[in-house]
C-alpha positions in Angstrom: 0.0 0.0 0.0 1.3 3.4 -0.9 1.9 6.1 1.7 -0.7 8.9 1.4 0.3 12.6 1.1 -1.0 15.2 3.6 -2.9 17.0 0.7 -5.1 13.9 0.4 -6.3 14.0 3.9 -9.6 15.7 3.2 -10.3 13.2 0.5 -9.5 10.3 2.9 -11.8 11.7 5.4 -14.5 12.1 2.8 -14.1 8.3 1.7 -14.3 7.3 5.4 -17.7 9.2 5.9 -18.9 7.7 2.7 -18.1 4.2 3.6 -19.8 4.6 7.0 -23.0 5.7 5.2 -22.7 2.9 2.9 -22.5 0.6 5.7 -25.6 1.8 7.2 -27.5 1.6 4.0 -26.4 -2.0 3.3 -27.4 -3.1 6.8 -30.8 -1.4 6.3 -31.3 -3.2 3.0 -30.2 -6.6 4.7 -27.0 -6.8 2.6 -25.0 -8.2 5.5 -22.1 -9.4 3.3 -21.7 -6.2 1.6 -21.7 -4.4 4.9 -18.9 -6.7 6.1 -16.7 -5.9 3.1 -17.5 -2.2 3.5 -16.4 -2.4 7.2 -13.2 -4.0 6.2 -12.5 -1.1 3.8 -13.5 1.4 6.5 -11.2 -0.1 9.0 -8.2 0.1 6.5 -9.1 3.7 5.6 -9.1 4.7 9.3 -5.6 3.0 9.6 -4.4 4.9 6.7 -5.7 8.1 8.2 -3.9 7.3 11.5 -0.7 6.4 9.6 -0.9 9.7 7.6 -1.3 11.7 10.8 1.6 9.9 12.5 4.0 10.3 9.6 3.2 14.1 9.3 3.7 14.5 13.0 7.2 12.8 12.7 8.1 15.3 10.0 8.2 12.9 7.1 6.6 15.3 4.8 9.0 18.3 5.2 9.9 18.2 1.4 11.8 16.2 -1.1 14.6 13.9 0.0 18.0 14.1 -1.9 19.0 10.6 -2.9 22.0 11.8 -4.6 23.3 10.7 -8.0 24.0 7.1 -8.9 27.7 6.1 -9.2 28.5 4.2 -12.3 31.6 1.9 -11.9 33.2 0.0 -14.7 33.1 -3.6 -14.5 
């Protein structure tokens, strides 16, 4: 799974809200299997949000990282 970017936080919150609404709707319609699948997606989306917040708090999004230039050696 890819690491999210701070600018995607709002969209992730929107997805979480949407999943919660869809779970309520699925349960109301008696689609318990669908509700379970959506609940699994909701759990992962919440975990991703926590991970995003934790990474931002640790300063992992302070800008680009210089990886340097590759060194080509003769072989």
